[in-house]
C-alpha positions in Angstrom: 58.7 6.0 40.9 56.3 7.7 38.5 53.3 5.9 40.0 51.5 6.8 43.2 49.8 3.9 44.9 46.4 4.9 46.4 45.2 2.7 49.3 41.9 2.8 51.2 41.5 1.8 54.8 38.4 -0.2 54.0 39.0 -2.8 51.2 35.3 -3.2 50.8 33.0 -6.2 50.7 30.9 -7.9 48.1 27.9 -5.7 49.1 30.1 -2.5 49.4 32.9 -2.6 46.9 35.9 -0.3 47.4 35.9 3.2 46.0 38.1 3.4 43.0 39.7 6.7 41.9 39.0 7.9 38.4 41.7 8.0 35.7 41.8 11.8 35.8 42.3 11.8 39.6 45.1 9.3 39.3 46.7 11.4 36.6 46.6 14.5 38.7 48.2 12.5 41.6 51.0 11.4 39.3 51.7 15.0 38.2 51.6 16.4 41.8 55.4 16.7 41.8 57.3 18.9 39.3 58.6 17.0 36.2 62.1 18.0 37.0 61.8 16.6 40.5 60.4 13.3 39.2 63.2 13.0 36.6 65.8 13.5 39.3 64.2 11.0 41.7 64.0 8.4 38.9 67.7 8.7 38.3 68.4 8.6 42.1 66.3 5.4 42.4 68.2 3.7 39.5 71.6 4.6 41.0 70.4 3.1 44.4 69.3 -0.1 42.7 72.5 -0.4 40.7 74.4 -0.2 44.1 72.0 -2.7 45.6 72.6 -5.1 42.7 76.3 -4.8 43.0 76.0 -5.9 46.6 73.9 -8.9 45.4 70.9 -7.8 47.5 68.7 -8.4 44.5 69.2 -10.9 41.6 71.2 -9.9 38.5 68.2 -10.0 36.2 66.5 -7.3 38.4 69.5 -5.0 38.6 69.1 -2.0 36.3 71.8 -0.8 33.9 73.5 2.4 35.0 73.4 4.1 31.6 70.8 4.8 29.0 67.0 5.1 29.3 65.4 4.3 32.6 63.2 1.3 32.8 60.5 2.2 35.3 59.0 -1.3 35.3 62.3 -2.9 36.1 63.0 -0.4 38.8 59.6 -1.1 40.4 60.2 -4.9 40.3 63.7 -4.5 41.7 62.4 -2.3 44.6 59.6 -4.7 45.3 62.0 -7.6 45.5 64.2 -5.6 47.9 61.3 -4.9 50.1 60.2 -8.5 50.0 63.6 -9.6 51.2 64.2 -6.9 53.9 60.8 -5.7 54.8 61.8 -2.1 55.4 64.9 -0.3 54.2 65.9 1.9 57.1 69.3 0.3 57.6 69.8 -0.2 53.9 69.2 3.6 53.3 71.7 4.4 56.1 74.4 2.3 54.5 73.7 3.8 51.1 74.1 7.3 52.5 77.4 6.2 54.0 78.4 4.8 50.6 77.6 8.1 48.9 79.6 9.9 51.5 82.6 7.6 51.0 82.3 8.4 47.3 82.7 12.1 48.0 79.2 13.1 46.8 78.0 16.5 47.8 75.7 16.6 50.8 73.0 18.2 48.7 73.2 15.3 46.3 72.9 12.8 49.1 70.0 14.6 50.6 68.1 14.4 47.4 68.9 10.7 46.9 67.5 10.0 50.4 64.4 12.0 49.6 63.9 9.8 46.5 64.3 6.6 48.5 61.7 7.9 51.0 59.2 8.6 48.2 59.8 5.2 46.6 59.4 3.5 50.0 56.1 5.2 50.7 54.8 4.8 47.2 55.5 1.0 47.3 53.3 0.7 50.3 56.1 0.1 52.8 55.2 3.1 54.9 57.4 5.9 56.1 61.1 5.4 55.7 62.9 6.1 59.0 65.7 8.3 58.0 67.1 9.5 61.4 70.2 7.3 61.2 70.8 8.1 57.6 70.5 11.8 58.3 72.9 11.5 61.2 75.4 10.0 58.8 74.8 12.8 56.4 75.3 15.4 59.1 78.7 13.9 60.0 79.6 14.0 56.3 78.7 17.7 56.1 81.0 18.4 59.0 83.8 16.3 57.6 83.4 18.1 54.2 83.6 21.5 56.0 86.6 20.4 58.0 88.3 19.3 54.8 87.7 22.7 53.2 85.1 21.6 50.7 82.9 24.6 49.8 79.3 24.5 48.8 79.2 25.1 45.1 77.1 28.1 44.1 76.4 29.5 40.7 78.5 32.6 40.0 76.3 35.7 40.0 75.9 37.3 36.6 76.2 41.0 37.4 75.1 43.9 35.1 78.6 44.7 33.8 79.0 41.0 32.7 75.5 40.9 31.4 76.2 43.8 29.1 79.5 42.2 28.0 77.6 39.0 27.1 74.8 40.8 25.2 77.5 42.7 23.2 78.7 39.4 21.7 75.3 38.6 20.2 74.6 39.2 16.6 71.2 40.8 16.7 70.9 40.7 12.9 70.2 37.0 13.4 67.1 35.4 15.0 69.1 33.5 17.6 70.9 36.7 18.7 67.6 38.5 19.3 66.2 35.6 21.2 69.3 35.0 23.3 69.5 38.7 24.2 65.8 38.6 25.4 66.5 35.3 27.4 69.4 36.9 29.2 68.0 40.3 29.9 64.5 39.2 30.8 65.8 36.2 32.9 68.0 38.6 34.9 65.2 41.3 35.2 62.8 38.7 36.6 65.3 37.1 38.9 63.9 33.9 37.4 64.7 30.3 37.6 65.7 28.8 34.3 62.5 26.7 34.3 60.4 29.8 34.8 62.1 31.5 31.8 61.5 28.5 29.6 57.8 28.2 30.7 56.9 31.8 29.7 54.1 32.2 27.2 53.4 35.3 25.0 50.0 35.5 26.9 52.0 36.0 30.1 53.1 39.5 29.0 51.0 42.6 29.6 52.6 45.8 28.3 51.6 49.2 29.8 53.0 52.7 29.9 55.3 51.9 32.8 56.8 48.7 31.3 55.5 45.2 31.2 53.8 42.9 33.8 55.0 39.3 33.5 52.9 36.5 35.0 54.9 33.6 36.4 52.3 30.9 36.4 54.0 28.5 38.8 57.5 27.9 40.1 59.5 25.6 42.4 58.2 27.3 45.5 54.6 27.7 44.1 53.6 24.1 43.2 49.9 25.1 43.9 50.2 27.5 40.9 48.9 30.6 42.7 51.2 32.5 40.4 52.9 35.9 40.8 53.1 39.0 38.8 56.4 40.8 38.3 56.6 44.3 37.0 59.6 45.1 34.7 60.2 48.8 34.1 62.0 50.3 31.2 65.8 50.2 31.5 68.2 53.0 31.0 70.3 51.1 28.5 68.5 50.1 25.3 70.4 46.8 24.8 69.7 45.6 28.4 66.2 47.1 28.7 63.8 44.2 29.4 60.9 46.0 27.8 62.7 46.8 24.5 64.4 43.4 24.2 61.0 41.7 24.7 59.3 43.9 22.1 62.1 43.2 19.6 61.8 39.4 20.1 58.0 39.5 19.9 58.3 41.5 16.6 60.5 38.6 15.2 58.0 36.0 16.3 55.2 37.9 14.7 57.1 38.0 11.4 57.3 34.2 11.6 53.5 34.0 12.2 53.8 33.3 15.9 51.5 35.4 18.1 50.6 33.0 21.0 52.0 30.1 23.0 55.6 29.6 24.0 57.6 32.8 24.2 61.2 31.5 23.8 61.5 28.9 21.1 64.1 26.7 19.5 65.9 27.9 16.4 67.4 25.3 14.0 70.6 25.4 12.1 68.9 27.2 9.2 67.9 30.1 11.6 64.2 29.0 11.5 61.9 28.5 14.4 61.4 24.8 14.9 61.6 21.7 17.0 64.7 19.9 18.2 66.3 17.3 16.0 64.5 13.9 15.7 61.3 15.4 17.1 62.5 15.7 20.7 61.0 18.3 23.0 57.6 19.9 23.1 55.5 20.2 20.0 55.3 24.0 20.2 59.1 24.3 20.0 59.5 25.7 23.5 63.1 25.8 24.8 64.0 23.9 27.9 65.6 25.0 31.1 68.7 23.2 30.0 68.7 25.4 26.8 68.7 28.5 29.0 71.7 27.1 30.8 73.5 26.5 27.5 72.7 30.0 26.3 74.2 31.5 29.4 77.4 29.4 29.3 77.9 29.9 25.6 77.5 33.6 25.8 79.7 33.9 28.9 82.5 32.1 27.1 82.1 34.3 24.0 82.4 37.4 26.2 85.7 36.0 27.7 84.4 36.3 31.3 86.7 35.0 34.0 85.6 31.5 35.2 83.0 31.5 32.4 82.3 27.8 33.0 81.1 28.6 36.5 78.1 30.5 35.1 74.8 28.5 34.9 71.1 28.9 34.6 71.0 30.1 38.2 73.5 32.9 37.6 70.9 35.2 36.3 68.8 34.8 39.4 71.7 35.2 41.8 73.0 38.2 39.8 69.6 39.9 40.1 69.6 39.4 43.9 73.2 40.7 44.1 72.6 43.8 42.1 69.3 44.6 43.7 70.9 44.4 47.1 73.8 46.6 46.0 71.2 49.1 44.8 69.8 49.3 48.4 66.6 47.2 48.1 65.4 45.2 51.1 65.4 41.5 51.3 61.6 41.1 51.3 61.1 43.2 48.2 63.9 41.4 46.4 62.5 38.0 47.5 58.9 38.7 46.3 60.1 40.0 43.0 62.2 36.9 42.3 59.8 34.4 43.9 61.8 33.4 47.0 59.7 32.5 50.1 59.8 35.1 52.9 62.7 34.2 55.1 64.4 32.1 52.4 67.8 31.0 53.8 69.2 30.9 50.2 68.3 34.5 49.6 69.6 35.5 53.0 72.9 33.9 52.0 73.0 36.0 48.8 72.2 39.2 50.8 75.0 38.4 53.3 77.5 38.0 50.4 76.8 41.6 49.5 76.3 43.0 53.0 79.6 41.8 54.4 81.3 44.1 51.9 78.9 47.1 51.6 77.8 47.1 55.3 80.9 45.6 56.9 81.0 45.9 60.7 84.6 47.3 60.6 83.7 50.2 58.4 84.3 53.4 60.2 85.8 51.9 63.4 89.1 53.7 62.8 91.5 50.9 62.1 
């Protein structure tokens, strides 16, 4: 799954050998998809192969284990054996989608699993995976889920009043408290994805008289890394002002001798900047998107918020969109600030959640 096979139409001859891509070109091809997407696809492929093995469609020695580290070589061998036996996996993919539907998996989970199979199928040289039948099964599952009253799970929006309550629980006499405040406030102010928050570098900040310009170098919807600049003005409340909280965190980093590189970093049990236990994580100590999620959940629980466990890394992003809409800003301006594509159906859904209350069609009709 982490390899991309490159084929040429002319295999070459003795006089004209085939053109071979360089190691650097192959490396860039392998990294064309986001790391988070590749990790998810690897897990999806293993779960598919475990299901295949349970149905004895491949031999037991090729069936991956369903826990622990993923063995990419074993997965590749198992997938190759499956292709050798069945040629193409159109019907197998349809039955697998049906299996996931029977197991009650969310339609979004099934959709990603099908995408992972399509990528694996193409990468293994088996051509395009025909998914029409599989997607028809998935559509039926979506309708069945809706009829059964199953709701699409969305991150709970983290609105300003709750953000202030969460920030108030932090001990800003400690390094972690100053960092976590900046993570929460800046993440909200940017309307950022958790991966974008974790990826920020000190060099991405450009302070000026009006606030700070933040460069988002790349994102989920900007895989070509065109980048976008987001202006953060001064806030009216000192503890939730993105400019002041950033400056406070940068001052702490400077005291620890850090003036470049990762903006938000791990803090160990001794309140020192450092790497994760056992040397895991990036060498510069950068926090992960998962760490952003943990900070949000932990602080929401500390603030005693209702349904605190429903908050996640996406809550800052959805909360920004919610509050910006309530403040009267239009969808295009909100979308470009937060990095949604123009016409994003996800953002449109967030806008509708606000508009059906603030601009309800029954308002003023005289009922």
